[in-house]
C-alpha positions, 0 to 999 in steps of 0.5 A: 500500500502507499504510505499516507505521507505519499498519497497527496504527492501521488494524486498531484502527480509529483511522486510514483511509488516504486515496487508497488502494484500502484505503479502498474496502474500508472503504467496502464493509465499512461498507455490509455492516455497516450493512445488518446493523444495519438488519436487526437494528434493524427486527427489534427494532422500533426507533424512528427517532430521532437516536441510531439515525441517528448509529449507522447512520452510524458503522457504515456510513461506515467509510471516514471517519476515526473522528472524523467517523463519527456526528458531525453537521457542525460549525459552519462546515462547509457541505455542497454537493451537486455539480451541483444546486440543493439548499441543505443545512441550516445546521450549527446547524439540523441537530439541530432539522431532523432532530427535526422530520423524525422527528416529522412521519414518526411523526405522519403517516398516509400509506402507509409507502412514501410516508413512507419516500420523503419521509423519505429526500428530506428527510434528504438535503436536510438532509445532516447529516454531513460525508460518507456521507449518501447511504449512510446515507440509503439504509440508513435507507430500507431500515430503514423498508421492512423495518420495514413488511414490505417487501424492502430496495431498491438503487438500480441504476446505470441509475436513479441519474440519475433518482434524483438528479433526482427528489430535487432536484425534490422538495427544491427545487421541492416536486415529489415525483412523479419521485422517488416513481416511481423509488423505487416502481419499485425496490420493485416490482422487488425484490418481483417478483424475489422472487415470480419466485424463489418461483414458480420453486421451486413449478414445479420441473422436474417438474409432477407434483412441483410445490411448493405450500407451505412443507411441500412445499418442506421435503419436497422438500429432505428427499427430496433430502438423503436421496437424497444421503446414500444415494448417499454411504453406498453409495459408502462401502460400495463403497470399503470393500469394494474396500479389503478385497478388495485387502488382501494376505493374510499 
């Protein structure tokens, strides 16, 4: 539990308890808050730049102490990615490396999906923050997907190992095939899930009343609502009638 003396600091966002279940709550909330910002930024057509990157880390990595949110690694803070051959950027080179990465992204004529994959791989290679780089990198990935009309993706648990190995192969060996394959599989799965949902709505329980377009869907929804309102109205009238019949006479 959180000590009483720390409670107000937690509520004010000035302190995050370490080694506490509460930290996981902060982490989960941060991912949700970050995704809300991602959707809004994509809707507004925001440009990807250092300010946006810092802001997304600030709102996503809520389980970090406030001083570490939205702040690049300081001089002397060398980040290591466990169990990989990846060498992250020197703290003194982070800002320049990120600017080069953003410039390359904006100047590239590659397909948006490939640009998003490449940016993500190199962002994780730079590893600009003390912690929370993976979450922030995936928020940025989804920002780029949403901005180009794609659905956001989540790296499923069973794909995490291939995801990590693919990143390492691209970052260390310059081989992009494995990571792009994992990433595109995730995109395809999300799109397919949405298509299956829409097709299921179109089919409907009765072939004679299938849904072919948005207007049909709205009509079906309206019919359903009217039917439920009619049932409720009839039930209310019946209840009032019964009450009137049971009312004692004076």
